[in-house]
N, C-alpha and C positions, 0 to 999 in steps of 0.2 A: 504494500500500500504506500503510495508516494506521500512525502511530507507535505502537509497543508500549510501554506504560508500565512493563513489566517492568524491575526495577532492573538485572538483568544486561544486558539489551538496551541500557539507557541507558549503562552503563559502556562496553560495547563500542563503541557509536556515538560516544561522547564521547572516549574515550581511544585508540582504535585509529586510527592515522594512515593515511589512504587512500594517501598517497604511499609509505609503508613497505610496505603490503600490495601495491601495484602493483609495486614493485621486486622483492619476493619472488616474486610470481606470474609475472612476466615472465622472471626469471632461472632459476627452477626447471625449466622445460622444456628449457632449454639444458643444465643440469647432468645431467638425465636422458639427453639425447642424447649428451653427452660420455662418460658412463659406459657407455652401450651401445656406442659406437664403440670405446672402449678394450677392451671384452670381445670385440667382433667381430674386432679385430686380433690377439687372442691365438690362435695356431694350435693350442694345446693343449686348447682348450675346444670341445666340441660344443654344439649349441643348447640342450639340456637343462641342461648345466652353466652356460652363459651366463645362462640364465634364473634358475637357482638363485643364482648369484653376484650377479646384479642385485638379487634380492630381499634379499640380505644387506647390500648396500651403498647402496641408494637412500636410506636414512635420512641418510647422510652428504651426499647431494645437498641435502637440505633444510637441513641444518646450514650448508653453505657459502652457500646462498642467504640464510639468515637473517643470517649474519655479514656478508655483502656489504651487506645492507640496513642493518644496524646501523652499519657504518662510513660508509655514504653519508649516513644521516640522523641520525647522532649519538645513536643509541639505546643505552642501557647494557645490558650482558649480563653474565652470570656463568657460570662452568663448575662444575657440580656433580660432584664426584668421589665415586663410589659406593664405600663401604668394602668391600662384599661381593666385588667383582671388579675394582675399579680403573677401571672405565669412566668416561668423561667425558660428562656430559649438559649440553647448552646450555640456559640459561634466559635469556629476554629480558624486560627490564622496560620496560613502556610505560605510564606513568601508573599506574593501578590494576590493570593486567593483567600477569600473569606468563605468558609465552608459551613453549611448548615444541613439539616436532614429534613426529609419530608416523606411520610408513608403514602403510598399510592396503591390503587387496586389494579391498574394496568399501565404499562409504559406509554400508552397512547393518551393517557389522561392529561388534561391541561393543568397548569399550575393552580394551586388553591390560594386565592388571593387573601391577603390580610394587610392591615395598615403597616405593620412593622416590616413585612416583606417588601412592600412597595417602597418604603423609606430606604431599605437596603439596596434595592435594585435600581433606583432612579439614576438619572444622568448616564444612560447607556450602560448600566450595570457597574459603573464606577462608584465605589463606596466612599463617600466624603466623610469629613469629620462629623461624628454623630453626637447628638445631645441627649442620649438616653442614659438612664440609670443602669449601669452595668453590674450593680450589686457587688457580690463578694468574689468576683473573678480572680483566679489565681494569678494570671498574667494580664496586665492591662496594657493595651497598645496605645501609644501616644498619638498615633496618626493612622487612620484607616483610608487615607486618600490614595488614589491611583491603583486601587484593587478591583478585582471582579468578584461578583457573587456567584458561587457555585453551590448547587443543591444536590445532596446525596439522596437519590430516589430509591426506595426499597419496597418490595412487594412480596406478598405471600404467593404460594404456588397455585392456588385455585379458589373458586368461589364456593366449594362444597363445605358444608357445616361439619367437617371432620378434622382430625389431626393431620391427615394427609393434605387437605386443602390449606391448612394453616402453616405448613412447612415453608421455609424460606424459599422465595421464588426468583429473586434476581436483584441486581444492583446496577444503577446507572448514575453517572454524573451529568447533571444538566445545568445549562447556563440560561437564565431567564432574560427576557427583554426588559427595558427600563420600566415598563408598566406592569411587569410581572403577569403578563397575559398569555405568553406562549414561550416555548423553549427555543432559543436560537441555535443551540448546539447541544448534542447529547453524546456521551461517551459510555459505551457498554463496559461495565466492570465485571460481568459475570464470569469471564474467562479467568480473572484473577481470583475470584471466589472458588472456582473449581480447581485451578492449577497453580495457585500461588503466583510468585513472581514470574514463572515461566509463561503465564498468560498475559503479561503486561507488555507485549511487544510494541503495541501502538503508543504506549507511554514512554518506553525507553528508546524509541527510535529504531528498534530492530524490525526487520520485515515480518509482516504478519502472514501466517498461512491462511488460505482461503477457507473460511469456516463453512461447514455444511449447514444447510437450512434447517431450522428447528422451530417448532411452534412456540407461541408466547407462554404456554404453560410449562415449558421445560424449566427445571430448577436445578441449581447446584446441589450436589450431595455432600454430606459430611465426609471428611477424609477417612480412608480406611484405617490409618494408624490409630484413630480415635474411636474405632467401631465399638470397642467394649464399653467405652464411656458413653457413647451415644445410645446403647441399648440397655444401659443400667437403669432400671426403673425403681 
């Protein structure tokens, strides 16, 4: 695959650490699995309720995976406290990239608009000096200017109200437009989730093998070396 001279692509390829992405991509399926098992053990929930609760809480799985990767690789992050409802949103700073997470149902879904996302994405995705209360963030950046906003999109495997449907389904890095109304660029991270750094050819600049076509409901599987851990109930 030839190198794309698009400035956004250059920033993503240059500033996004493949080791960080690998850590997130390999940790996230385990967090999905742990959340599902927690819900399965709750005798007060039927399958429909488990699926609904899973949809509400899977964003926290990505937050945990990102924080784990930040701690492992020394990547700074900040917590954005929303004045409207007090919710805490995680922002990860990696070079010129401001990274956040967003759960989706399918990779074709449009961005889910919110005031704080619009504030981050304005001015052609360049993040300017913000005037939010960043709460108790471990590392506070003095300047967020000249950066691009990137969103880690993650989905479950299917729509069935079962543990199989709630398994981890895929990971994509998306760049929103200034109005946070559509994705200007998307980078598939599923190969990294399945194959580790060997699947990061597009990010490292190595030539990518032509991938075989696969349906949207294909999902990465947990690595074999951890099979015993994955089946321990």
